[in-house]
N, CA, C and O atoms as a Tinker XYZ file with bonds, in Angstrom:
   440  protein
     1  N     -2.679000   -9.530000   -2.623000    73     2
     2  CA    -3.343000   -8.478000   -3.404000    64     1     3
     3  C     -4.725000   -9.027000   -3.971000    63     2     4     5
     4  O     -4.744000  -10.199000   -4.350000    81     3
     5  N     -5.718000   -8.369000   -4.043000    73     3     6
     6  CA    -7.001000   -8.854000   -4.243000    64     5     7
     7  C     -7.856000   -7.561000   -4.578000    63     6     8     9
     8  O     -7.609000   -6.415000   -4.203000    81     7
     9  N     -9.047000   -8.041000   -5.460000    73     7    10
    10  CA    -9.802000   -7.075000   -5.947000    64     9    11
    11  C    -10.829000   -6.358000   -4.905000    63    10    12    13
    12  O    -11.430000   -7.092000   -4.120000    81    11
    13  N    -11.015000   -5.196000   -4.872000    73    11    14
    14  CA   -12.030000   -4.510000   -3.843000    64    13    15
    15  C    -13.075000   -3.671000   -4.790000    63    14    16    17
    16  O    -12.728000   -3.369000   -5.932000    81    15
    17  N    -14.339000   -3.310000   -4.292000    73    15    18
    18  CA   -15.075000   -2.668000   -5.029000    64    17    19
    19  C    -14.560000   -1.310000   -5.854000    63    18    20    21
    20  O    -15.104000   -0.940000   -6.895000    81    19
    21  N    -13.506000   -0.670000   -5.278000    73    19    22
    22  CA   -12.878000    0.518000   -5.905000    64    21    23
    23  C    -11.622000    0.253000   -6.591000    63    22    24    25
    24  O    -11.007000    1.156000   -7.158000    81    23
    25  N    -11.237000   -0.895000   -6.563000    73    23    26
    26  CA   -10.013000   -1.348000   -7.281000    64    25    27
    27  C     -9.266000   -2.311000   -6.846000    63    26    28    29
    28  O     -9.561000   -3.413000   -7.308000    81    27
    29  N     -8.276000   -2.276000   -6.012000    73    27    30
    30  CA    -7.362000   -3.332000   -5.591000    64    29    31
    31  C     -6.871000   -2.988000   -4.133000    63    30    32    33
    32  O     -6.660000   -1.839000   -3.745000    81    31
    33  N     -6.715000   -4.129000   -3.372000    73    31    34
    34  CA    -5.842000   -3.917000   -2.059000    64    33    35
    35  C     -4.764000   -4.893000   -2.044000    63    34    36    37
    36  O     -4.749000   -6.008000   -2.567000    81    35
    37  N     -3.894000   -4.322000   -1.388000    73    35    38
    38  CA    -2.555000   -5.274000   -1.325000    64    37    39
    39  C     -2.054000   -5.515000    0.170000    63    38    40    41
    40  O     -2.382000   -4.604000    0.931000    81    39
    41  N     -1.342000   -6.534000    0.737000    73    39    42
    42  CA    -0.989000   -6.840000    1.786000    64    41    43
    43  C      0.575000   -6.972000    1.707000    63    42    44    45
    44  O      0.933000   -7.782000    0.853000    81    43
    45  N      1.571000   -6.367000    2.393000    73    43    46
    46  CA     2.868000   -6.712000    2.205000    64    45    47
    47  C      2.777000   -7.996000    3.125000    63    46    48    49
    48  O      1.999000   -8.170000    4.063000    81    47
    49  N      3.814000   -8.915000    2.613000    73    47    50
    50  CA     4.009000  -10.431000    3.566000    64    49    51
    51  C      5.686000  -10.727000    3.461000    63    50    52    53
    52  O      6.456000  -10.176000    2.674000    81    51
    53  N      5.973000  -11.596000    4.324000    73    51    54
    54  CA     7.244000  -12.019000    4.268000    64    53    55
    55  C      7.525000  -12.629000    2.937000    63    54    56    57
    56  O      6.744000  -13.329000    2.293000    81    55
    57  N      8.942000  -12.222000    2.545000    73    55    58
    58  CA     9.241000  -12.601000    1.130000    64    57    59
    59  C      8.948000  -14.067000    0.816000    63    58    60    61
    60  O      9.290000  -14.929000    1.626000    81    59
    61  N      8.413000  -14.346000   -0.170000    73    59    62
    62  CA     8.049000  -15.667000   -0.583000    64    61    63
    63  C      6.604000  -16.022000   -0.256000    63    62    64    65
    64  O      6.102000  -16.938000   -0.908000    81    63
    65  N      5.884000  -15.417000    0.662000    73    63    66
    66  CA     4.613000  -15.846000    0.813000    64    65    67
    67  C      3.510000  -15.036000    0.138000    63    66    68    69
    68  O      2.335000  -15.288000    0.405000    81    67
    69  N      3.844000  -14.060000   -0.739000    73    67    70
    70  CA     2.869000  -13.469000   -1.524000    64    69    71
    71  C      2.799000  -13.961000   -2.981000    63    70    72    73
    72  O      3.272000  -15.052000   -3.301000    81    71
    73  N      2.266000  -13.224000   -3.761000    73    71    74
    74  CA     2.010000  -13.615000   -5.191000    64    73    75
    75  C      3.089000  -13.379000   -6.062000    63    74    76    77
    76  O      3.100000  -13.930000   -7.163000    81    75
    77  N      4.022000  -12.610000   -5.699000    73    75    78
    78  CA     5.126000  -12.310000   -6.641000    64    77    79
    79  C      6.114000  -13.552000   -6.817000    63    78    80    81
    80  O      6.534000  -14.201000   -5.858000    81    79
    81  N      6.402000  -13.781000   -8.002000    73    79    82
    82  CA     7.342000  -14.803000   -8.410000    64    81    83
    83  C      8.765000  -14.564000   -8.144000    63    82    84    85
    84  O      9.586000  -14.369000   -9.040000    81    83
    85  N      9.014000  -14.581000   -6.990000    73    83    86
    86  CA    10.411000  -14.140000   -6.459000    64    85    87
    87  C     11.489000  -14.889000   -7.056000    63    86    88    89
    88  O     12.552000  -14.305000   -7.270000    81    87
    89  N     11.338000  -16.247000   -7.387000    73    87    90
    90  CA    12.291000  -16.907000   -7.807000    64    89    91
    91  C     12.700000  -16.429000   -9.304000    63    90    92    93
    92  O     13.904000  -16.370000   -9.553000    81    91
    93  N     11.874000  -16.125000  -10.196000    73    91    94
    94  CA    12.161000  -15.409000  -11.443000    64    93    95
    95  C     12.705000  -14.013000  -11.450000    63    94    96    97
    96  O     13.511000  -13.564000  -12.265000    81    95
    97  N     12.131000  -13.348000  -10.385000    73    95    98
    98  CA    12.616000  -11.902000  -10.207000    64    97    99
    99  C     14.020000  -12.006000   -9.793000    63    98   100   101
   100  O     14.925000  -11.444000  -10.409000    81    99
   101  N     14.204000  -12.757000   -8.706000    73    99   102
   102  CA    15.757000  -12.434000   -8.526000    64   101   103
   103  C     16.820000  -13.235000   -9.335000    63   102   104   105
   104  O     18.025000  -13.037000   -9.180000    81   103
   105  N     16.323000  -14.128000  -10.186000    73   103   106
   106  CA    17.185000  -14.697000  -11.282000    64   105   107
   107  C     17.450000  -13.598000  -12.302000    63   106   108   109
   108  O     18.489000  -13.577000  -12.962000    81   107
   109  N     16.452000  -12.652000  -12.420000    73   107   110
   110  CA    16.593000  -11.619000  -13.514000    64   109   111
   111  C     17.449000  -10.644000  -12.790000    63   110   112   113
   112  O     18.408000  -10.095000  -13.333000    81   111
   113  N     17.074000  -10.421000  -11.491000    73   111   114
   114  CA    17.986000   -9.412000  -10.514000    64   113   115
   115  C     19.454000   -9.726000  -10.618000    63   114   116   117
   116  O     20.298000   -8.845000  -10.780000    81   115
   117  N     19.746000  -11.058000  -10.518000    73   115   118
   118  CA    21.194000  -11.445000  -10.478000    64   117   119
   119  C     21.776000  -11.201000  -11.813000    63   118   120   121
   120  O     22.891000  -10.692000  -11.919000    81   119
   121  N     20.999000  -11.576000  -12.937000    73   119   122
   122  CA    21.649000  -11.313000  -14.407000    64   121   123
   123  C     21.711000   -9.740000  -14.595000    63   122   124   125
   124  O     22.674000   -9.292000  -15.218000    81   123
   125  N     20.827000   -8.938000  -14.139000    73   123   126
   126  CA    20.907000   -7.657000  -14.526000    64   125   127
   127  C     21.796000   -6.816000  -13.543000    63   126   128   129
   128  O     22.302000   -5.787000  -13.993000    81   127
   129  N     22.048000   -7.200000  -12.121000    73   127   130
   130  CA    22.674000   -6.721000  -11.192000    64   129   131
   131  C     23.576000   -7.501000  -10.377000    63   130   132   133
   132  O     23.503000   -7.520000   -9.149000    81   131
   133  N     24.529000   -8.224000  -11.133000    73   131   134
   134  CA    25.493000   -9.152000  -10.458000    64   133   135
   135  C     26.258000   -8.387000   -9.345000    63   134   136   137
   136  O     26.725000   -7.255000   -9.468000    81   135
   137  N     26.313000   -9.125000   -8.306000    73   135   138
   138  CA    27.043000   -8.734000   -7.014000    64   137   139
   139  C     26.332000   -7.784000   -6.252000    63   138   140   141
   140  O     26.777000   -7.385000   -5.176000    81   139
   141  N     25.240000   -7.380000   -6.732000    73   139   142
   142  CA    24.476000   -6.384000   -5.805000    64   141   143
   143  C     23.590000   -7.206000   -4.783000    63   142   144   145
   144  O     22.914000   -8.196000   -5.061000    81   143
   145  N     23.740000   -6.531000   -3.401000    73   143   146
   146  CA    23.052000   -7.286000   -2.488000    64   145   147
   147  C     21.666000   -6.912000   -2.430000    63   146   148   149
   148  O     21.294000   -5.835000   -2.896000    81   147
   149  N     20.872000   -7.731000   -1.887000    73   147   150
   150  CA    19.444000   -7.703000   -1.459000    64   149   151
   151  C     19.210000   -7.110000   -0.196000    63   150   152   153
   152  O     19.695000   -7.629000    0.810000    81   151
   153  N     18.388000   -5.881000   -0.117000    73   151   154
   154  CA    18.094000   -5.584000    1.351000    64   153   155
   155  C     16.601000   -5.880000    1.471000    63   154   156   157
   156  O     15.764000   -5.548000    0.631000    81   155
   157  N     16.347000   -6.566000    2.646000    73   155   158
   158  CA    14.909000   -6.889000    2.977000    64   157   159
   159  C     14.517000   -5.880000    4.054000    63   158   160   161
   160  O     15.179000   -5.645000    5.065000    81   159
   161  N     13.478000   -5.371000    3.748000    73   159   162
   162  CA    12.714000   -4.349000    4.725000    64   161   163
   163  C     11.263000   -4.882000    5.003000    63   162   164   165
   164  O     10.497000   -4.905000    4.039000    81   163
   165  N     10.848000   -5.275000    6.117000    73   163   166
   166  CA     9.696000   -5.826000    6.379000    64   165   167
   167  C      8.674000   -4.781000    6.843000    63   166   168   169
   168  O      8.929000   -4.088000    7.829000    81   167
   169  N      7.614000   -4.656000    6.216000    73   167   170
   170  CA     6.641000   -3.742000    6.500000    64   169   171
   171  C      5.310000   -4.260000    6.436000    63   170   172   173
   172  O      4.342000   -3.542000    6.185000    81   171
   173  N      5.234000   -5.544000    6.668000    73   171   174
   174  CA     3.898000   -6.180000    6.738000    64   173   175
   175  C      3.019000   -5.974000    7.930000    63   174   176   177
   176  O      3.424000   -5.396000    8.939000    81   175
   177  N      1.747000   -6.480000    7.795000    73   175   178
   178  CA     0.880000   -6.346000    8.844000    64   177   179
   179  C     -0.233000   -5.383000    8.738000    63   178   180   181
   180  O     -0.959000   -5.179000    9.711000    81   179
   181  N     -0.425000   -4.720000    7.499000    73   179   182
   182  CA    -1.284000   -3.741000    7.316000    64   181   183
   183  C     -1.675000   -4.018000    5.760000    63   182   184   185
   184  O     -0.954000   -4.735000    5.066000    81   183
   185  N     -2.794000   -3.441000    5.279000    73   183   186
   186  CA    -3.349000   -3.460000    4.001000    64   185   187
   187  C     -3.377000   -1.982000    3.319000    63   186   188   189
   188  O     -3.592000   -0.958000    3.967000    81   187
   189  N     -3.156000   -2.015000    2.064000    73   187   190
   190  CA    -3.273000   -0.749000    1.290000    64   189   191
   191  C     -4.093000   -0.664000    0.106000    63   190   192   193
   192  O     -3.791000   -1.352000   -0.869000    81   191
   193  N     -5.092000    0.098000    0.077000    73   191   194
   194  CA    -5.967000    0.072000   -0.915000    64   193   195
   195  C     -5.429000    1.167000   -2.236000    63   194   196   197
   196  O     -4.939000    2.283000   -2.065000    81   195
   197  N     -5.653000    0.561000   -3.409000    73   195   198
   198  CA    -5.206000    1.203000   -4.777000    64   197   199
   199  C     -6.804000    1.470000   -5.430000    63   198   200   201
   200  O     -7.317000    0.620000   -6.159000    81   199
   201  N     -7.396000    2.544000   -5.131000    73   199   202
   202  CA    -8.787000    2.730000   -5.589000    64   201   203
   203  C     -8.641000    3.208000   -6.978000    63   202   204   205
   204  O     -9.014000    4.369000   -7.144000    81   203
   205  N     -8.192000    2.597000   -8.001000    73   203   206
   206  CA    -8.036000    2.896000   -9.337000    64   205   207
   207  C     -9.318000    3.153000   -9.990000    63   206   208   209
   208  O     -9.280000    3.851000  -11.004000    81   207
   209  N    -10.579000    2.661000   -9.540000    73   207   210
   210  CA   -11.983000    2.951000  -10.276000    64   209   211
   211  C    -12.230000    4.472000   -9.887000    63   210   212   213
   212  O    -13.036000    5.052000  -10.614000    81   211
   213  N    -11.699000    5.165000   -8.919000    73   211   214
   214  CA   -11.853000    6.504000   -8.717000    64   213   215
   215  C    -11.001000    7.510000   -9.460000    63   214   216   217
   216  O     -9.778000    7.447000   -9.333000    81   215
   217  N    -11.571000    8.457000  -10.245000    73   215   218
   218  CA   -10.759000    9.156000  -11.140000    64   217   219
   219  C     -9.553000    9.907000  -10.445000    63   218   220   221
   220  O     -8.475000    9.974000  -11.037000    81   219
   221  N     -9.727000   10.483000   -9.173000    73   219   222
   222  CA    -8.706000   11.059000   -8.425000    64   221   223
   223  C     -7.509000   10.156000   -8.262000    63   222   224   225
   224  O     -6.428000   10.655000   -7.949000    81   223
   225  N     -7.621000    8.984000   -8.435000    73   223   226
   226  CA    -6.472000    8.088000   -8.040000    64   225   227
   227  C     -5.375000    8.317000   -9.304000    63   226   228   229
   228  O     -4.151000    8.313000   -9.175000    81   227
   229  N     -5.991000    8.480000  -10.330000    73   227   230
   230  CA    -5.104000    8.664000  -11.612000    64   229   231
   231  C     -4.329000    9.917000  -11.708000    63   230   232   233
   232  O     -3.636000   10.122000  -12.705000    81   231
   233  N     -4.407000   10.865000  -10.634000    73   231   234
   234  CA    -3.662000   12.155000  -10.574000    64   233   235
   235  C     -2.293000   11.859000  -10.247000    63   234   236   237
   236  O     -1.374000   12.600000  -10.595000    81   235
   237  N     -2.111000   10.705000   -9.532000    73   235   238
   238  CA    -0.613000   10.295000   -9.060000    64   237   239
   239  C     -0.036000    9.397000  -10.161000    63   238   240   241
   240  O      1.176000    9.180000  -10.183000    81   239
   241  N     -0.883000    8.854000  -11.098000    73   239   242
   242  CA    -0.258000    7.892000  -12.130000    64   241   243
   243  C     -0.896000    8.312000  -13.397000    63   242   244   245
   244  O     -1.682000    7.530000  -13.932000    81   243
   245  N     -0.605000    9.639000  -14.022000    73   243   246
   246  CA    -1.005000    9.977000  -15.199000    64   245   247
   247  C     -0.366000    9.223000  -16.456000    63   246   248   249
   248  O     -0.909000    9.238000  -17.561000    81   247
   249  N      0.749000    8.611000  -16.208000    73   247   250
   250  CA     1.316000    7.813000  -17.431000    64   249   251
   251  C      1.641000    6.393000  -17.283000    63   250   252   253
   252  O      2.572000    5.830000  -17.859000    81   251
   253  N      0.732000    5.801000  -16.395000    73   251   254
   254  CA     0.773000    4.338000  -16.129000    64   253   255
   255  C      0.853000    3.513000  -17.449000    63   254   256   257
   256  O     -0.061000    3.765000  -18.234000    81   255
   257  N      1.577000    2.766000  -17.774000    73   255   258
   258  CA     1.780000    2.036000  -19.169000    64   257   259
   259  C      0.469000    0.712000  -19.034000    63   258   260   261
   260  O      0.387000   -0.139000  -18.149000    81   259
   261  N     -0.250000    0.867000  -19.967000    73   259   262
   262  CA    -1.369000   -0.120000  -20.111000    64   261   263
   263  C     -0.937000   -1.581000  -19.722000    63   262   264   265
   264  O     -1.624000   -2.280000  -18.977000    81   263
   265  N      0.163000   -1.961000  -20.238000    73   263   266
   266  CA     0.629000   -3.378000  -20.055000    64   265   267
   267  C      0.943000   -3.686000  -18.585000    63   266   268   269
   268  O      0.782000   -4.820000  -18.133000    81   267
   269  N      1.402000   -2.640000  -17.829000    73   267   270
   270  CA     1.686000   -2.767000  -16.537000    64   269   271
   271  C      0.571000   -2.737000  -15.691000    63   270   272   273
   272  O      0.558000   -3.590000  -14.804000    81   271
   273  N     -0.468000   -1.872000  -15.764000    73   271   274
   274  CA    -1.677000   -1.900000  -15.338000    64   273   275
   275  C     -2.463000   -3.114000  -15.324000    63   274   276   277
   276  O     -2.947000   -3.628000  -14.315000    81   275
   277  N     -2.586000   -3.661000  -16.855000    73   275   278
   278  CA    -3.284000   -4.778000  -16.965000    64   277   279
   279  C     -2.758000   -6.097000  -16.247000    63   278   280   281
   280  O     -3.526000   -6.998000  -15.910000    81   279
   281  N     -1.244000   -6.137000  -16.020000    73   279   282
   282  CA    -0.474000   -7.123000  -15.187000    64   281   283
   283  C     -1.072000   -6.918000  -13.669000    63   282   284   285
   284  O     -1.441000   -7.889000  -13.010000    81   283
   285  N     -1.131000   -5.667000  -13.206000    73   283   286
   286  CA    -1.589000   -5.398000  -11.799000    64   285   287
   287  C     -2.945000   -5.867000  -11.508000    63   286   288   289
   288  O     -3.255000   -6.428000  -10.456000    81   287
   289  N     -3.833000   -5.591000  -12.586000    73   287   290
   290  CA    -5.273000   -6.042000  -12.446000    64   289   291
   291  C     -5.411000   -7.576000  -12.534000    63   290   292   293
   292  O     -6.254000   -8.154000  -11.848000    81   291
   293  N     -4.593000   -8.236000  -13.369000    73   291   294
   294  CA    -4.582000   -9.706000  -13.255000    64   293   295
   295  C     -4.327000  -10.241000  -12.059000    63   294   296   297
   296  O     -5.023000  -11.155000  -11.617000    81   295
   297  N     -3.140000   -9.655000  -11.298000    73   295   298
   298  CA    -2.757000  -10.367000  -10.192000    64   297   299
   299  C     -3.701000   -9.975000   -9.056000    63   298   300   301
   300  O     -3.719000  -10.663000   -8.036000    81   299
   301  N     -4.468000   -8.929000   -9.180000    73   299   302
   302  CA    -5.375000   -8.660000   -8.097000    64   301   303
   303  C     -6.887000   -9.556000   -8.271000    63   302   304   305
   304  O     -7.674000   -9.789000   -7.355000    81   303
   305  N     -6.998000   -9.877000   -9.387000    73   303   306
   306  CA    -8.108000  -10.848000   -9.626000    64   305   307
   307  C     -7.830000  -12.238000   -9.268000    63   306   308   309
   308  O     -8.765000  -12.988000   -8.987000    81   307
   309  N     -6.462000  -12.692000   -9.256000    73   307   310
   310  CA    -6.379000  -14.165000   -8.713000    64   309   311
   311  C     -6.148000  -14.069000   -7.267000    63   310   312   313
   312  O     -6.152000  -15.141000   -6.661000    81   311
   313  N     -5.915000  -12.831000   -6.494000    73   311   314
   314  CA    -5.796000  -12.889000   -5.184000    64   313   315
   315  C     -6.724000  -13.074000   -4.002000    63   314   316   317
   316  O     -7.899000  -13.140000   -4.362000    81   315
   317  N     -6.546000  -13.174000   -2.741000    73   315   318
   318  CA    -7.550000  -13.513000   -1.945000    64   317   319
   319  C     -7.205000  -12.536000   -0.836000    63   318   320   321
   320  O     -6.016000  -12.417000   -0.541000    81   319
   321  N     -8.223000  -11.744000   -0.118000    73   319   322
   322  CA    -7.893000  -10.842000    1.126000    64   321   323
   323  C     -7.092000  -11.530000    2.165000    63   322   324   325
   324  O     -7.263000  -12.695000    2.522000    81   323
   325  N     -6.169000  -10.672000    2.634000    73   323   326
   326  CA    -5.333000  -11.019000    3.662000    64   325   327
   327  C     -5.660000  -10.096000    4.943000    63   326   328   329
   328  O     -5.636000   -8.871000    4.830000    81   327
   329  N     -5.951000  -10.696000    6.106000    73   327   330
   330  CA    -6.441000   -9.706000    7.123000    64   329   331
   331  C     -5.200000   -9.019000    7.820000    63   330   332   333
   332  O     -4.155000   -9.658000    7.936000    81   331
   333  N     -5.295000   -7.847000    8.242000    73   331   334
   334  CA    -4.157000   -7.148000    8.766000    64   333   335
   335  C     -3.709000   -7.642000   10.017000    63   334   336   337
   336  O     -4.556000   -8.260000   10.662000    81   335
   337  N     -2.704000   -7.533000   10.460000    73   335   338
   338  CA    -2.188000   -8.010000   11.704000    64   337   339
   339  C     -2.845000   -7.296000   12.958000    63   338   340   341
   340  O     -2.919000   -6.068000   13.002000    81   339
   341  N     -3.371000   -8.197000   14.088000    73   339   342
   342  CA    -3.721000   -7.599000   15.182000    64   341   343
   343  C     -3.204000   -8.280000   16.350000    63   342   344   345
   344  O     -3.251000   -9.503000   16.481000    81   343
   345  N     -2.732000   -7.516000   17.158000    73   343   346
   346  CA    -2.008000   -8.096000   18.376000    64   345   347
   347  C     -2.994000   -9.052000   19.166000    63   346   348   349
   348  O     -4.187000   -8.788000   19.323000    81   347
   349  N     -2.357000  -10.211000   19.654000    73   347   350
   350  CA    -3.308000  -11.191000   20.653000    64   349   351
   351  C     -3.838000  -10.419000   21.658000    63   350   352   353
   352  O     -3.186000   -9.475000   22.104000    81   351
   353  N     -5.007000  -10.709000   22.105000    73   351   354
   354  CA    -5.706000  -10.180000   23.252000    64   353   355
   355  C     -4.749000  -10.286000   24.365000    63   354   356   357
   356  O     -4.110000  -11.330000   24.496000    81   355
   357  N     -4.581000   -9.240000   25.234000    73   355   358
   358  CA    -3.956000   -9.322000   26.413000    64   357   359
   359  C     -2.360000   -9.158000   26.450000    63   358   360   361
   360  O     -1.660000   -9.249000   27.458000    81   359
   361  N     -1.897000   -8.875000   25.033000    73   359   362
   362  CA    -0.436000   -8.807000   24.944000    64   361   363
   363  C      0.004000   -7.347000   24.818000    63   362   364   365
   364  O     -0.846000   -6.669000   24.239000    81   363
   365  N      0.956000   -6.760000   25.150000    73   363   366
   366  CA     1.347000   -5.653000   24.913000    64   365   367
   367  C      1.650000   -5.355000   23.532000    63   366   368   369
   368  O      2.583000   -5.856000   22.905000    81   367
   369  N      0.667000   -4.364000   23.008000    73   367   370
   370  CA     0.768000   -4.147000   21.488000    64   369   371
   371  C      2.129000   -3.955000   20.844000    63   370   372   373
   372  O      2.402000   -4.539000   19.795000    81   371
   373  N      2.862000   -3.264000   21.362000    73   371   374
   374  CA     4.228000   -2.868000   20.954000    64   373   375
   375  C      5.139000   -4.197000   20.897000    63   374   376   377
   376  O      5.800000   -4.572000   19.929000    81   375
   377  N      5.038000   -4.749000   22.007000    73   375   378
   378  CA     6.085000   -5.938000   22.085000    64   377   379
   379  C      5.457000   -7.237000   21.128000    63   378   380   381
   380  O      6.229000   -8.030000   20.589000    81   379
   381  N      4.038000   -7.344000   20.997000    73   379   382
   382  CA     3.395000   -8.143000   20.174000    64   381   383
   383  C      3.924000   -7.728000   18.539000    63   382   384   385
   384  O      4.288000   -8.586000   17.735000    81   383
   385  N      3.893000   -6.567000   18.305000    73   383   386
   386  CA     4.282000   -6.125000   16.817000    64   385   387
   387  C      5.828000   -6.450000   16.620000    63   386   388   389
   388  O      6.243000   -6.737000   15.497000    81   387
   389  N      6.676000   -6.402000   17.720000    73   387   390
   390  CA     7.825000   -6.678000   17.489000    64   389   391
   391  C      8.010000   -8.160000   17.190000    63   390   392   393
   392  O      8.725000   -8.504000   16.249000    81   391
   393  N      7.375000   -9.063000   17.976000    73   391   394
   394  CA     7.500000  -10.522000   17.797000    64   393   395
   395  C      6.977000  -10.887000   16.407000    63   394   396   397
   396  O      7.492000  -11.772000   15.724000    81   395
   397  N      5.932000  -10.157000   16.030000    73   395   398
   398  CA     5.371000  -10.371000   14.700000    64   397   399
   399  C      6.275000  -10.126000   13.519000    63   398   400   401
   400  O      6.431000  -10.956000   12.623000    81   399
   401  N      6.908000   -8.857000   13.565000    73   399   402
   402  CA     7.935000   -8.607000   12.795000    64   401   403
   403  C      9.066000   -9.447000   12.710000    63   402   404   405
   404  O      9.424000   -9.907000   11.625000    81   403
   405  N      9.631000   -9.673000   13.717000    73   403   406
   406  CA    10.666000  -10.600000   13.773000    64   405   407
   407  C     10.356000  -11.865000   12.899000    63   406   408   409
   408  O     11.196000  -12.248000   12.084000    81   407
   409  N      9.228000  -12.484000   13.047000    73   407   410
   410  CA     9.016000  -13.751000   12.384000    64   409   411
   411  C      8.763000  -13.377000   10.905000    63   410   412   413
   412  O      8.828000  -14.255000   10.045000    81   411
   413  N      8.484000  -12.125000   10.597000    73   411   414
   414  CA     8.387000  -11.756000    9.001000    64   413   415
   415  C      9.756000  -11.878000    8.653000    63   414   416   417
   416  O     10.009000  -12.695000    7.768000    81   415
   417  N     10.742000  -11.212000    9.179000    73   415   418
   418  CA    12.032000  -11.113000    8.667000    64   417   419
   419  C     12.646000  -12.411000    8.732000    63   418   420   421
   420  O     13.304000  -12.761000    7.753000    81   419
   421  N     12.553000  -13.123000    9.640000    73   419   422
   422  CA    13.191000  -14.721000    9.840000    64   421   423
   423  C     12.604000  -15.488000    8.572000    63   422   424   425
   424  O     13.373000  -16.172000    7.897000    81   423
   425  N     11.224000  -15.387000    8.228000    73   423   426
   426  CA    10.815000  -16.079000    7.221000    64   425   427
   427  C     11.233000  -15.731000    5.959000    63   426   428   429
   428  O     11.414000  -16.599000    5.105000    81   427
   429  N     11.466000  -14.183000    5.670000    73   427   430
   430  CA    11.897000  -13.575000    4.536000    64   429   431
   431  C     13.380000  -14.142000    4.235000    63   430   432   433
   432  O     13.772000  -14.499000    3.124000    81   431
   433  N     14.041000  -14.157000    5.287000    73   431   434
   434  CA    15.613000  -14.539000    5.141000    64   433   435
   435  C     15.552000  -16.061000    4.578000    63   434   436   437
   436  O     16.069000  -16.399000    3.513000    81   435
   437  N     14.881000  -16.883000    5.404000    73   435   438
   438  CA    14.704000  -18.255000    5.079000    64   437   439
   439  C     14.269000  -18.423000    3.515000    63   438   440
   440  O     14.069000  -19.544000    3.047000    81   439
């Protein structure tokens, strides 16, 4: 997650490779949801923008709690851009994406 002129951009990553404090998150998860499994869905390789500086952005988030938004902005301020995934030149794009996502899920499970 990082700042952009219109707000913030995010990149999904393999679990544990991003900015989220997953150790504390899962300690809390375990306490609040004992015995509940964790499902991993890798959707990494692309970036998404959250243009919160544009008024139309807030139509989808009319009741955003101030504290949550402040935390979101603080994370963006600390982050650095992550380039989206691009398949290596000369490789079949679909097969390259499969190999990339396999690596993401393997690192997430590890």
